[in-house]
LUMVEX-135276 format. One record per atom (N, C-alpha, C): residue number from 1; chain; atom name; x, y, z. Coordinates in steps of 0.02 Angstrom, whole numbers. Layout:
% LUMVEX-135276
@rotor: NUM guba: A domi: CA x: X y: Y z: Z
...
END
This chain:
% LUMVEX-135276
@rotor: 1 guba: A domi: N x: 41 y: -60 z: 0
@rotor: 1 guba: A domi: CA x: 0 y: 0 z: 0
@rotor: 1 guba: A domi: C x: 43 y: 63 z: 0
@rotor: 2 guba: A domi: N x: 99 y: 62 z: 36
@rotor: 2 guba: A domi: CA x: 144 y: 120 z: 39
@rotor: 2 guba: A domi: C x: 173 y: 133 z: -31
@rotor: 3 guba: A domi: N x: 191 y: 81 z: -67
@rotor: 3 guba: A domi: CA x: 218 y: 90 z: -135
@rotor: 3 guba: A domi: C x: 165 y: 122 z: -180
@rotor: 4 guba: A domi: N x: 103 y: 100 z: -175
@rotor: 4 guba: A domi: CA x: 48 y: 129 z: -214
@rotor: 4 guba: A domi: C x: 42 y: 204 z: -200
@rotor: 5 guba: A domi: N x: 40 y: 222 z: -136
@rotor: 5 guba: A domi: CA x: 31 y: 292 z: -117
@rotor: 5 guba: A domi: C x: 92 y: 335 z: -136
@rotor: 6 guba: A domi: N x: 152 y: 308 z: -125
@rotor: 6 guba: A domi: CA x: 212 y: 345 z: -141
@rotor: 6 guba: A domi: C x: 219 y: 357 z: -216
@rotor: 7 guba: A domi: N x: 213 y: 304 z: -255
@rotor: 7 guba: A domi: CA x: 218 y: 312 z: -328
@rotor: 7 guba: A domi: C x: 160 y: 353 z: -355
@rotor: 8 guba: A domi: N x: 101 y: 343 z: -326
@rotor: 8 guba: A domi: CA x: 43 y: 382 z: -347
@rotor: 8 guba: A domi: C x: 53 y: 456 z: -335
@rotor: 9 guba: A domi: N x: 80 y: 474 z: -277
@rotor: 9 guba: A domi: CA x: 94 y: 544 z: -261
@rotor: 9 guba: A domi: C x: 145 y: 573 z: -310
@rotor: 10 guba: A domi: N x: 196 y: 533 z: -327
@rotor: 10 guba: A domi: CA x: 247 y: 556 z: -374
@rotor: 10 guba: A domi: C x: 216 y: 569 z: -443
@rotor: 11 guba: A domi: N x: 177 y: 522 z: -468
@rotor: 11 guba: A domi: CA x: 147 y: 531 z: -535
@rotor: 11 guba: A domi: C x: 96 y: 588 z: -534
@rotor: 12 guba: A domi: N x: 58 y: 595 z: -481
@rotor: 12 guba: A domi: CA x: 11 y: 651 z: -475
@rotor: 12 guba: A domi: C x: 49 y: 717 z: -477
@rotor: 13 guba: A domi: N x: 104 y: 721 z: -441
@rotor: 13 guba: A domi: CA x: 145 y: 782 z: -441
@rotor: 13 guba: A domi: C x: 170 y: 798 z: -511
@rotor: 14 guba: A domi: N x: 193 y: 746 z: -546
@rotor: 14 guba: A domi: CA x: 216 y: 757 z: -615
@rotor: 14 guba: A domi: C x: 159 y: 781 z: -660
@rotor: 15 guba: A domi: N x: 99 y: 752 z: -652
@rotor: 15 guba: A domi: CA x: 44 y: 774 z: -694
@rotor: 15 guba: A domi: C x: 23 y: 846 z: -679
@rotor: 16 guba: A domi: N x: 29 y: 866 z: -616
@rotor: 16 guba: A domi: CA x: 13 y: 936 z: -599
@rotor: 16 guba: A domi: C x: 63 y: 983 z: -632
@rotor: 17 guba: A domi: N x: 127 y: 964 z: -631
@rotor: 17 guba: A domi: CA x: 178 y: 1005 z: -666
@rotor: 17 guba: A domi: C x: 165 y: 1007 z: -741
@rotor: 18 guba: A domi: N x: 150 y: 950 z: -770
@rotor: 18 guba: A domi: CA x: 134 y: 947 z: -842
@rotor: 18 guba: A domi: C x: 74 y: 991 z: -857
@rotor: 19 guba: A domi: N x: 23 y: 987 z: -814
@rotor: 19 guba: A domi: CA x: -38 y: 1026 z: -826
@rotor: 19 guba: A domi: C x: -24 y: 1101 z: -820
@rotor: 20 guba: A domi: N x: 13 y: 1120 z: -770
@rotor: 20 guba: A domi: CA x: 29 y: 1191 z: -760
@rotor: 20 guba: A domi: C x: 67 y: 1218 z: -820
@rotor: 21 guba: A domi: N x: 122 y: 1185 z: -837
@rotor: 21 guba: A domi: CA x: 162 y: 1208 z: -894
@rotor: 21 guba: A domi: C x: 124 y: 1202 z: -960
@rotor: 22 guba: A domi: N x: 85 y: 1150 z: -966
@rotor: 22 guba: A domi: CA x: 46 y: 1140 z: -1027
@rotor: 22 guba: A domi: C x: -5 y: 1195 z: -1037
@rotor: 23 guba: A domi: N x: -41 y: 1214 z: -985
@rotor: 23 guba: A domi: CA x: -90 y: 1268 z: -992
@rotor: 23 guba: A domi: C x: -57 y: 1335 z: -1004
@rotor: 24 guba: A domi: N x: 1 y: 1345 z: -975
@rotor: 24 guba: A domi: CA x: 38 y: 1407 z: -989
@rotor: 24 guba: A domi: C x: 59 y: 1408 z: -1063
@rotor: 25 guba: A domi: N x: 81 y: 1351 z: -1089
@rotor: 25 guba: A domi: CA x: 100 y: 1347 z: -1160
@rotor: 25 guba: A domi: C x: 39 y: 1358 z: -1205
@rotor: 26 guba: A domi: N x: -18 y: 1329 z: -1187
@rotor: 26 guba: A domi: CA x: -79 y: 1338 z: -1226
@rotor: 26 guba: A domi: C x: -97 y: 1412 z: -1228
@rotor: 27 guba: A domi: N x: -91 y: 1446 z: -1172
@rotor: 27 guba: A domi: CA x: -106 y: 1518 z: -1170
@rotor: 27 guba: A domi: C x: -60 y: 1557 z: -1217
@rotor: 28 guba: A domi: N x: 4 y: 1540 z: -1216
@rotor: 28 guba: A domi: CA x: 52 y: 1575 z: -1260
@rotor: 28 guba: A domi: C x: 37 y: 1561 z: -1334
@rotor: 29 guba: A domi: N x: 23 y: 1499 z: -1350
@rotor: 29 guba: A domi: CA x: 8 y: 1482 z: -1420
@rotor: 29 guba: A domi: C x: -55 y: 1516 z: -1443
@rotor: 30 guba: A domi: N x: -107 y: 1516 z: -1401
@rotor: 30 guba: A domi: CA x: -170 y: 1549 z: -1419
@rotor: 30 guba: A domi: C x: -158 y: 1623 z: -1431
@rotor: 31 guba: A domi: N x: -121 y: 1655 z: -1387
@rotor: 31 guba: A domi: CA x: -106 y: 1727 z: -1394
@rotor: 31 guba: A domi: C x: -66 y: 1740 z: -1458
@rotor: 32 guba: A domi: N x: -17 y: 1697 z: -1471
@rotor: 32 guba: A domi: CA x: 25 y: 1706 z: -1531
@rotor: 32 guba: A domi: C x: -17 y: 1697 z: -1594
@rotor: 33 guba: A domi: N x: -57 y: 1644 z: -1597
@rotor: 33 guba: A domi: CA x: -97 y: 1631 z: -1657
@rotor: 33 guba: A domi: C x: -147 y: 1686 z: -1670
@rotor: 34 guba: A domi: N x: -183 y: 1706 z: -1619
@rotor: 34 guba: A domi: CA x: -234 y: 1758 z: -1630
@rotor: 34 guba: A domi: C x: -202 y: 1825 z: -1646
@rotor: 35 guba: A domi: N x: -143 y: 1838 z: -1619
@rotor: 35 guba: A domi: CA x: -108 y: 1900 z: -1636
@rotor: 35 guba: A domi: C x: -77 y: 1898 z: -1706
@rotor: 36 guba: A domi: N x: -52 y: 1840 z: -1726
@rotor: 36 guba: A domi: CA x: -19 y: 1833 z: -1791
@rotor: 36 guba: A domi: C x: -68 y: 1836 z: -1849
@rotor: 37 guba: A domi: N x: -125 y: 1805 z: -1841
@rotor: 37 guba: A domi: CA x: -172 y: 1802 z: -1897
@rotor: 37 guba: A domi: C x: -222 y: 1859 z: -1897
@rotor: 38 guba: A domi: N x: -225 y: 1897 z: -1844
@rotor: 38 guba: A domi: CA x: -266 y: 1957 z: -1841
@rotor: 38 guba: A domi: C x: -334 y: 1950 z: -1874
@rotor: 39 guba: A domi: N x: -367 y: 1897 z: -1859
@rotor: 39 guba: A domi: CA x: -435 y: 1887 z: -1884
@rotor: 39 guba: A domi: C x: -482 y: 1930 z: -1842
@rotor: 40 guba: A domi: N x: -534 y: 1953 z: -1873
@rotor: 40 guba: A domi: CA x: -581 y: 1996 z: -1837
@rotor: 40 guba: A domi: C x: -646 y: 1960 z: -1824
@rotor: 41 guba: A domi: N x: -679 y: 1981 z: -1772
@rotor: 41 guba: A domi: CA x: -745 y: 1954 z: -1756
@rotor: 41 guba: A domi: C x: -742 y: 1882 z: -1732
@rotor: 42 guba: A domi: N x: -790 y: 1845 z: -1755
@rotor: 42 guba: A domi: CA x: -799 y: 1776 z: -1731
@rotor: 42 guba: A domi: C x: -743 y: 1729 z: -1753
@rotor: 43 guba: A domi: N x: -711 y: 1742 z: -1809
@rotor: 43 guba: A domi: CA x: -658 y: 1697 z: -1832
@rotor: 43 guba: A domi: C x: -600 y: 1694 z: -1783
@rotor: 44 guba: A domi: N x: -579 y: 1750 z: -1755
@rotor: 44 guba: A domi: CA x: -524 y: 1749 z: -1707
@rotor: 44 guba: A domi: C x: -544 y: 1713 z: -1643
@rotor: 45 guba: A domi: N x: -607 y: 1720 z: -1624
@rotor: 45 guba: A domi: CA x: -631 y: 1686 z: -1564
@rotor: 45 guba: A domi: C x: -634 y: 1611 z: -1575
@rotor: 46 guba: A domi: N x: -654 y: 1590 z: -1634
@rotor: 46 guba: A domi: CA x: -656 y: 1518 z: -1649
@rotor: 46 guba: A domi: C x: -586 y: 1491 z: -1650
@rotor: 47 guba: A domi: N x: -539 y: 1527 z: -1679
@rotor: 47 guba: A domi: CA x: -469 y: 1506 z: -1680
@rotor: 47 guba: A domi: C x: -442 y: 1500 z: -1609
@rotor: 48 guba: A domi: N x: -457 y: 1550 z: -1568
@rotor: 48 guba: A domi: CA x: -433 y: 1549 z: -1498
@rotor: 48 guba: A domi: C x: -461 y: 1488 z: -1461
@rotor: 49 guba: A domi: N x: -525 y: 1476 z: -1467
@rotor: 49 guba: A domi: CA x: -556 y: 1421 z: -1431
@rotor: 49 guba: A domi: C x: -533 y: 1353 z: -1458
@rotor: 50 guba: A domi: N x: -524 y: 1349 z: -1523
@rotor: 50 guba: A domi: CA x: -499 y: 1286 z: -1553
@rotor: 50 guba: A domi: C x: -429 y: 1272 z: -1527
@rotor: 51 guba: A domi: N x: -388 y: 1323 z: -1523
@rotor: 51 guba: A domi: CA x: -320 y: 1315 z: -1496
@rotor: 51 guba: A domi: C x: -322 y: 1290 z: -1424
@rotor: 52 guba: A domi: N x: -367 y: 1318 z: -1384
@rotor: 52 guba: A domi: CA x: -373 y: 1299 z: -1314
@rotor: 52 guba: A domi: C x: -396 y: 1226 z: -1308
@rotor: 53 guba: A domi: N x: -447 y: 1207 z: -1346
@rotor: 53 guba: A domi: CA x: -472 y: 1138 z: -1341
@rotor: 53 guba: A domi: C x: -420 y: 1087 z: -1363
@rotor: 54 guba: A domi: N x: -388 y: 1100 z: -1420
@rotor: 54 guba: A domi: CA x: -337 y: 1054 z: -1445
@rotor: 54 guba: A domi: C x: -278 y: 1052 z: -1396
@rotor: 55 guba: A domi: N x: -260 y: 1110 z: -1370
@rotor: 55 guba: A domi: CA x: -204 y: 1113 z: -1321
@rotor: 55 guba: A domi: C x: -220 y: 1074 z: -1258
@rotor: 56 guba: A domi: N x: -280 y: 1083 z: -1231
@rotor: 56 guba: A domi: CA x: -299 y: 1046 z: -1171
@rotor: 56 guba: A domi: C x: -298 y: 971 z: -1185
@rotor: 57 guba: A domi: N x: -325 y: 952 z: -1242
@rotor: 57 guba: A domi: CA x: -326 y: 881 z: -1260
@rotor: 57 guba: A domi: C x: -254 y: 854 z: -1264
@rotor: 58 guba: A domi: N x: -208 y: 892 z: -1292
@rotor: 58 guba: A domi: CA x: -138 y: 870 z: -1297
@rotor: 58 guba: A domi: C x: -107 y: 863 z: -1227
@rotor: 59 guba: A domi: N x: -120 y: 910 z: -1183
@rotor: 59 guba: A domi: CA x: -93 y: 907 z: -1114
@rotor: 59 guba: A domi: C x: -120 y: 846 z: -1078
@rotor: 60 guba: A domi: N x: -185 y: 834 z: -1083
@rotor: 60 guba: A domi: CA x: -215 y: 776 z: -1050
@rotor: 60 guba: A domi: C x: -188 y: 711 z: -1080
@rotor: 61 guba: A domi: N x: -175 y: 711 z: -1144
@rotor: 61 guba: A domi: CA x: -148 y: 651 z: -1177
@rotor: 61 guba: A domi: C x: -79 y: 634 z: -1149
@rotor: 62 guba: A domi: N x: -37 y: 684 z: -1140
@rotor: 62 guba: A domi: CA x: 29 y: 673 z: -1111
@rotor: 62 guba: A domi: C x: 23 y: 641 z: -1042
@rotor: 63 guba: A domi: N x: -25 y: 666 z: -1003
@rotor: 63 guba: A domi: CA x: -34 y: 639 z: -935
@rotor: 63 guba: A domi: C x: -59 y: 567 z: -937
@rotor: 64 guba: A domi: N x: -104 y: 551 z: -981
@rotor: 64 guba: A domi: CA x: -128 y: 482 z: -988
@rotor: 64 guba: A domi: C x: -71 y: 436 z: -1008
@rotor: 65 guba: A domi: N x: -29 y: 459 z: -1054
@rotor: 65 guba: A domi: CA x: 28 y: 419 z: -1076
@rotor: 65 guba: A domi: C x: 78 y: 408 z: -1019
@rotor: 66 guba: A domi: N x: 86 y: 458 z: -977
@rotor: 66 guba: A domi: CA x: 131 y: 450 z: -919
@rotor: 66 guba: A domi: C x: 106 y: 395 z: -873
@rotor: 67 guba: A domi: N x: 42 y: 396 z: -857
@rotor: 67 guba: A domi: CA x: 13 y: 342 z: -815
@rotor: 67 guba: A domi: C x: 21 y: 274 z: -851
@rotor: 68 guba: A domi: N x: 8 y: 272 z: -916
@rotor: 68 guba: A domi: CA x: 14 y: 209 z: -953
@rotor: 68 guba: A domi: C x: 86 y: 183 z: -951
@rotor: 69 guba: A domi: N x: 135 y: 227 z: -957
@rotor: 69 guba: A domi: CA x: 205 y: 207 z: -953
@rotor: 69 guba: A domi: C x: 220 y: 177 z: -884
@rotor: 70 guba: A domi: N x: 192 y: 208 z: -832
@rotor: 70 guba: A domi: CA x: 202 y: 181 z: -765
@rotor: 70 guba: A domi: C x: 171 y: 112 z: -758
@rotor: 71 guba: A domi: N x: 111 y: 103 z: -784
@rotor: 71 guba: A domi: CA x: 78 y: 37 z: -781
@rotor: 71 guba: A domi: C x: 121 y: -16 z: -816
@rotor: 72 guba: A domi: N x: 149 y: 3 z: -873
@rotor: 72 guba: A domi: CA x: 191 y: -44 z: -910
@rotor: 72 guba: A domi: C x: 254 y: -61 z: -872
@rotor: 73 guba: A domi: N x: 288 y: -10 z: -846
@rotor: 73 guba: A domi: CA x: 350 y: -22 z: -808
@rotor: 73 guba: A domi: C x: 339 y: -63 z: -745
@rotor: 74 guba: A domi: N x: 281 y: -55 z: -714
@rotor: 74 guba: A domi: CA x: 266 y: -91 z: -652
@rotor: 74 guba: A domi: C x: 235 y: -159 z: -663
@rotor: 75 guba: A domi: N x: 216 y: -174 z: -726
@rotor: 75 guba: A domi: CA x: 184 y: -237 z: -742
@rotor: 75 guba: A domi: C x: 112 y: -241 z: -716
@rotor: 76 guba: A domi: N x: 79 y: -184 z: -713
@rotor: 76 guba: A domi: CA x: 11 y: -180 z: -688
@rotor: 76 guba: A domi: C x: -38 y: -214 z: -736
@rotor: 77 guba: A domi: N x: -24 y: -206 z: -801
@rotor: 77 guba: A domi: CA x: -63 y: -239 z: -853
@rotor: 77 guba: A domi: C x: -14 y: -273 z: -901
@rotor: 78 guba: A domi: N x: -41 y: -308 z: -950
@rotor: 78 guba: A domi: CA x: 0 y: -353 z: -992
@rotor: 78 guba: A domi: C x: 49 y: -317 z: -1038
@rotor: 79 guba: A domi: N x: 29 y: -263 z: -1071
@rotor: 79 guba: A domi: CA x: 72 y: -231 z: -1120
@rotor: 79 guba: A domi: C x: 53 y: -157 z: -1126
@rotor: 80 guba: A domi: N x: 93 y: -119 z: -1167
@rotor: 80 guba: A domi: CA x: 81 y: -47 z: -1171
@rotor: 80 guba: A domi: C x: 13 y: -29 z: -1202
@rotor: 81 guba: A domi: N x: -8 y: -61 z: -1257
@rotor: 81 guba: A domi: CA x: -74 y: -43 z: -1284
@rotor: 81 guba: A domi: C x: -130 y: -53 z: -1233
@rotor: 82 guba: A domi: N x: -126 y: -106 z: -1195
@rotor: 82 guba: A domi: CA x: -176 y: -118 z: -1142
@rotor: 82 guba: A domi: C x: -169 y: -65 z: -1087
@rotor: 83 guba: A domi: N x: -108 y: -48 z: -1070
@rotor: 83 guba: A domi: CA x: -96 y: 3 z: -1019
@rotor: 83 guba: A domi: C x: -124 y: 71 z: -1042
@rotor: 84 guba: A domi: N x: -115 y: 87 z: -1106
@rotor: 84 guba: A domi: CA x: -140 y: 151 z: -1132
@rotor: 84 guba: A domi: C x: -217 y: 152 z: -1131
@rotor: 85 guba: A domi: N x: -247 y: 98 z: -1150
@rotor: 85 guba: A domi: CA x: -320 y: 93 z: -1147
@rotor: 85 guba: A domi: C x: -344 y: 97 z: -1075
@rotor: 86 guba: A domi: N x: -313 y: 59 z: -1030
@rotor: 86 guba: A domi: CA x: -332 y: 59 z: -960
@rotor: 86 guba: A domi: C x: -323 y: 129 z: -930
@rotor: 87 guba: A domi: N x: -268 y: 161 z: -946
@rotor: 87 guba: A domi: CA x: -255 y: 228 z: -920
@rotor: 87 guba: A domi: C x: -307 y: 278 z: -945
@rotor: 88 guba: A domi: N x: -325 y: 273 z: -1007
@rotor: 88 guba: A domi: CA x: -374 y: 320 z: -1035
@rotor: 88 guba: A domi: C x: -442 y: 313 z: -1001
@rotor: 89 guba: A domi: N x: -465 y: 252 z: -992
@rotor: 89 guba: A domi: CA x: -530 y: 243 z: -961
@rotor: 89 guba: A domi: C x: -528 y: 256 z: -886
@rotor: 90 guba: A domi: N x: -470 y: 248 z: -855
@rotor: 90 guba: A domi: CA x: -464 y: 263 z: -784
@rotor: 90 guba: A domi: C x: -458 y: 338 z: -772
@rotor: 91 guba: A domi: N x: -416 y: 372 z: -811
@rotor: 91 guba: A domi: CA x: -406 y: 445 z: -805
@rotor: 91 guba: A domi: C x: -471 y: 482 z: -817
@rotor: 92 guba: A domi: N x: -510 y: 459 z: -866
@rotor: 92 guba: A domi: CA x: -573 y: 492 z: -882
@rotor: 92 guba: A domi: C x: -630 y: 470 z: -837
@rotor: 93 guba: A domi: N x: -616 y: 426 z: -791
@rotor: 93 guba: A domi: CA x: -663 y: 397 z: -742
@rotor: 93 guba: A domi: C x: -720 y: 359 z: -774
@rotor: 94 guba: A domi: N x: -711 y: 336 z: -835
@rotor: 94 guba: A domi: CA x: -762 y: 294 z: -867
@rotor: 94 guba: A domi: C x: -761 y: 225 z: -835
@rotor: 95 guba: A domi: N x: -701 y: 195 z: -830
@rotor: 95 guba: A domi: CA x: -692 y: 132 z: -795
@rotor: 95 guba: A domi: C x: -737 y: 76 z: -818
@rotor: 96 guba: A domi: N x: -730 y: 53 z: -879
@rotor: 96 guba: A domi: CA x: -773 y: -1 z: -904
@rotor: 96 guba: A domi: C x: -767 y: -65 z: -864
@rotor: 97 guba: A domi: N x: -708 y: -79 z: -838
@rotor: 97 guba: A domi: CA x: -698 y: -140 z: -799
@rotor: 97 guba: A domi: C x: -678 y: -200 z: -840
@rotor: 98 guba: A domi: N x: -668 y: -191 z: -906
@rotor: 98 guba: A domi: CA x: -647 y: -247 z: -948
@rotor: 98 guba: A domi: C x: -572 y: -262 z: -941
@rotor: 99 guba: A domi: N x: -534 y: -213 z: -916
@rotor: 99 guba: A domi: CA x: -463 y: -224 z: -900
@rotor: 99 guba: A domi: C x: -456 y: -204 z: -827
@rotor: 100 guba: A domi: N x: -426 y: -247 z: -788
@rotor: 100 guba: A domi: CA x: -416 y: -232 z: -717
@rotor: 100 guba: A domi: C x: -341 y: -235 z: -702
@rotor: 101 guba: A domi: N x: -318 y: -194 z: -654
@rotor: 101 guba: A domi: CA x: -247 y: -194 z: -638
@rotor: 101 guba: A domi: C x: -229 y: -255 z: -596
@rotor: 102 guba: A domi: N x: -165 y: -269 z: -594
@rotor: 102 guba: A domi: CA x: -140 y: -321 z: -548
@rotor: 102 guba: A domi: C x: -163 y: -303 z: -478
@rotor: 103 guba: A domi: N x: -181 y: -353 z: -440
@rotor: 103 guba: A domi: CA x: -211 y: -344 z: -374
@rotor: 103 guba: A domi: C x: -172 y: -295 z: -330
@rotor: 104 guba: A domi: N x: -106 y: -302 z: -330
@rotor: 104 guba: A domi: CA x: -65 y: -261 z: -285
@rotor: 104 guba: A domi: C x: -60 y: -188 z: -306
@rotor: 105 guba: A domi: N x: -85 y: -170 z: -366
@rotor: 105 guba: A domi: CA x: -81 y: -101 z: -391
@rotor: 105 guba: A domi: C x: -150 y: -68 z: -398
@rotor: 106 guba: A domi: N x: -201 y: -96 z: -367
@rotor: 106 guba: A domi: CA x: -268 y: -67 z: -373
@rotor: 106 guba: A domi: C x: -273 y: 4 z: -345
@rotor: 107 guba: A domi: N x: -242 y: 16 z: -289
@rotor: 107 guba: A domi: CA x: -244 y: 83 z: -259
@rotor: 107 guba: A domi: C x: -209 y: 133 z: -305
@rotor: 108 guba: A domi: N x: -153 y: 114 z: -334
@rotor: 108 guba: A domi: CA x: -117 y: 157 z: -382
@rotor: 108 guba: A domi: C x: -164 y: 177 z: -439
@rotor: 109 guba: A domi: N x: -200 y: 129 z: -466
@rotor: 109 guba: A domi: CA x: -247 y: 143 z: -521
@rotor: 109 guba: A domi: C x: -304 y: 188 z: -498
@rotor: 110 guba: A domi: N x: -327 y: 178 z: -437
@rotor: 110 guba: A domi: CA x: -381 y: 221 z: -411
@rotor: 110 guba: A domi: C x: -358 y: 293 z: -404
@rotor: 111 guba: A domi: N x: -294 y: 303 z: -387
@rotor: 111 guba: A domi: CA x: -267 y: 370 z: -382
@rotor: 111 guba: A domi: C x: -268 y: 405 z: -450
@rotor: 112 guba: A domi: N x: -258 y: 366 z: -503
@rotor: 112 guba: A domi: CA x: -262 y: 397 z: -570
@rotor: 112 guba: A domi: C x: -332 y: 423 z: -583
@rotor: 113 guba: A domi: N x: -382 y: 387 z: -562
@rotor: 113 guba: A domi: CA x: -451 y: 410 z: -572
@rotor: 113 guba: A domi: C x: -464 y: 476 z: -537
@rotor: 114 guba: A domi: N x: -441 y: 483 z: -476
@rotor: 114 guba: A domi: CA x: -450 y: 545 z: -439
@rotor: 114 guba: A domi: C x: -409 y: 601 z: -473
@rotor: 115 guba: A domi: N x: -348 y: 585 z: -493
@rotor: 115 guba: A domi: CA x: -305 y: 632 z: -528
@rotor: 115 guba: A domi: C x: -338 y: 657 z: -592
@rotor: 116 guba: A domi: N x: -363 y: 611 z: -631
@rotor: 116 guba: A domi: CA x: -396 y: 630 z: -694
@rotor: 116 guba: A domi: C x: -457 y: 673 z: -682
@rotor: 117 guba: A domi: N x: -497 y: 655 z: -633
@rotor: 117 guba: A domi: CA x: -557 y: 694 z: -616
@rotor: 117 guba: A domi: C x: -538 y: 766 z: -600
@rotor: 118 guba: A domi: N x: -487 y: 775 z: -559
@rotor: 118 guba: A domi: CA x: -466 y: 843 z: -540
@rotor: 118 guba: A domi: C x: -437 y: 881 z: -600
@rotor: 119 guba: A domi: N x: -395 y: 848 z: -639
@rotor: 119 guba: A domi: CA x: -363 y: 884 z: -695
@rotor: 119 guba: A domi: C x: -413 y: 899 z: -751
@rotor: 120 guba: A domi: N x: -461 y: 856 z: -762
@rotor: 120 guba: A domi: CA x: -513 y: 871 z: -811
@rotor: 120 guba: A domi: C x: -556 y: 930 z: -787
@rotor: 121 guba: A domi: N x: -569 y: 932 z: -721
@rotor: 121 guba: A domi: CA x: -605 y: 989 z: -693
@rotor: 121 guba: A domi: C x: -566 y: 1054 z: -700
@rotor: 122 guba: A domi: N x: -501 y: 1051 z: -688
@rotor: 122 guba: A domi: CA x: -458 y: 1109 z: -696
@rotor: 122 guba: A domi: C x: -459 y: 1131 z: -769
@rotor: 123 guba: A domi: N x: -456 y: 1084 z: -814
@rotor: 123 guba: A domi: CA x: -458 y: 1100 z: -886
@rotor: 123 guba: A domi: C x: -524 y: 1133 z: -905
@rotor: 124 guba: A domi: N x: -578 y: 1110 z: -876
@rotor: 124 guba: A domi: CA x: -643 y: 1139 z: -890
@rotor: 124 guba: A domi: C x: -645 y: 1212 z: -865
@rotor: 125 guba: A domi: N x: -619 y: 1224 z: -806
@rotor: 125 guba: A domi: CA x: -617 y: 1292 z: -780
@rotor: 125 guba: A domi: C x: -575 y: 1337 z: -825
@rotor: 126 guba: A domi: N x: -519 y: 1311 z: -849
@rotor: 126 guba: A domi: CA x: -476 y: 1349 z: -894
@rotor: 126 guba: A domi: C x: -513 y: 1364 z: -960
@rotor: 127 guba: A domi: N x: -548 y: 1315 z: -986
@rotor: 127 guba: A domi: CA x: -585 y: 1324 z: -1048
@rotor: 127 guba: A domi: C x: -640 y: 1377 z: -1040
@rotor: 128 guba: A domi: N x: -674 y: 1376 z: -984
@rotor: 128 guba: A domi: CA x: -726 y: 1427 z: -971
@rotor: 128 guba: A domi: C x: -694 y: 1496 z: -965
@rotor: 129 guba: A domi: N x: -638 y: 1500 z: -930
@rotor: 129 guba: A domi: CA x: -604 y: 1565 z: -923
@rotor: 129 guba: A domi: C x: -582 y: 1591 z: -991
@rotor: 130 guba: A domi: N x: -556 y: 1547 z: -1033
@rotor: 130 guba: A domi: CA x: -535 y: 1568 z: -1101
@rotor: 130 guba: A domi: C x: -596 y: 1590 z: -1141
@rotor: 131 guba: A domi: N x: -651 y: 1555 z: -1134
@rotor: 131 guba: A domi: CA x: -712 y: 1573 z: -1171
@rotor: 131 guba: A domi: C x: -738 y: 1641 z: -1150
@rotor: 132 guba: A domi: N x: -729 y: 1659 z: -1087
@rotor: 132 guba: A domi: CA x: -751 y: 1724 z: -1062
@rotor: 132 guba: A domi: C x: -702 y: 1778 z: -1082
@rotor: 133 guba: A domi: N x: -637 y: 1762 z: -1081
@rotor: 133 guba: A domi: CA x: -586 y: 1812 z: -1095
@rotor: 133 guba: A domi: C x: -579 y: 1828 z: -1170
@rotor: 134 guba: A domi: N x: -575 y: 1776 z: -1211
@rotor: 134 guba: A domi: CA x: -561 y: 1788 z: -1282
@rotor: 134 guba: A domi: C x: -610 y: 1753 z: -1329
@rotor: 135 guba: A domi: N x: -650 y: 1709 z: -1303
@rotor: 135 guba: A domi: CA x: -692 y: 1668 z: -1344
@rotor: 135 guba: A domi: C x: -762 y: 1695 z: -1354
@rotor: 136 guba: A domi: N x: -808 y: 1651 z: -1369
@rotor: 136 guba: A domi: CA x: -875 y: 1671 z: -1387
@rotor: 136 guba: A domi: C x: -919 y: 1693 z: -1328
@rotor: 137 guba: A domi: N x: -893 y: 1691 z: -1267
@rotor: 137 guba: A domi: CA x: -934 y: 1708 z: -1209
@rotor: 137 guba: A domi: C x: -908 y: 1770 z: -1174
@rotor: 138 guba: A domi: N x: -882 y: 1817 z: -1213
@rotor: 138 guba: A domi: CA x: -855 y: 1877 z: -1183
@rotor: 138 guba: A domi: C x: -910 y: 1914 z: -1146
@rotor: 139 guba: A domi: N x: -891 y: 1941 z: -1090
@rotor: 139 guba: A domi: CA x: -939 y: 1974 z: -1046
@rotor: 139 guba: A domi: C x: -977 y: 2029 z: -1082
@rotor: 140 guba: A domi: N x: -1042 y: 2028 z: -1075
@rotor: 140 guba: A domi: CA x: -1085 y: 2079 z: -1104
@rotor: 140 guba: A domi: C x: -1106 y: 2068 z: -1175
@rotor: 141 guba: A domi: N x: -1079 y: 2018 z: -1209
@rotor: 141 guba: A domi: CA x: -1096 y: 2009 z: -1279
@rotor: 141 guba: A domi: C x: -1156 y: 1964 z: -1289
@rotor: 142 guba: A domi: N x: -1163 y: 1912 z: -1247
@rotor: 142 guba: A domi: CA x: -1217 y: 1865 z: -1258
@rotor: 142 guba: A domi: C x: -1261 y: 1856 z: -1197
@rotor: 143 guba: A domi: N x: -1238 y: 1880 z: -1139
@rotor: 143 guba: A domi: CA x: -1277 y: 1869 z: -1078
@rotor: 143 guba: A domi: C x: -1299 y: 1933 z: -1047
END
């Protein structure tokens, strides 16, 4: 159990760093793209929001792959493709149950579910903030 909690805390810390730096990078790319192409009206807002969504998806993908790499290295599941599938459904909290982790690593896998829930929530908050700041939900325009 201590190994599960220790390694889980380490991977969660890494995902928080990835998420922080990733969202900062998404912000810079969105600002650069919208400034470079100088689109007016709704087109620049669509470009900004598309950049944010694709960027968030890329950041979350890196985090899922990190968990999958850990599952593979620890022998939690049979192989990397299975680990990637298991990590994706665990991180997103879908949890189909068709792939289960090795008994001794169940707590580690559960930590990924909590981690994914929090990071997806953080991503949603960021997306809403971007929509209010530069996207289609700018204050006073539609509400």
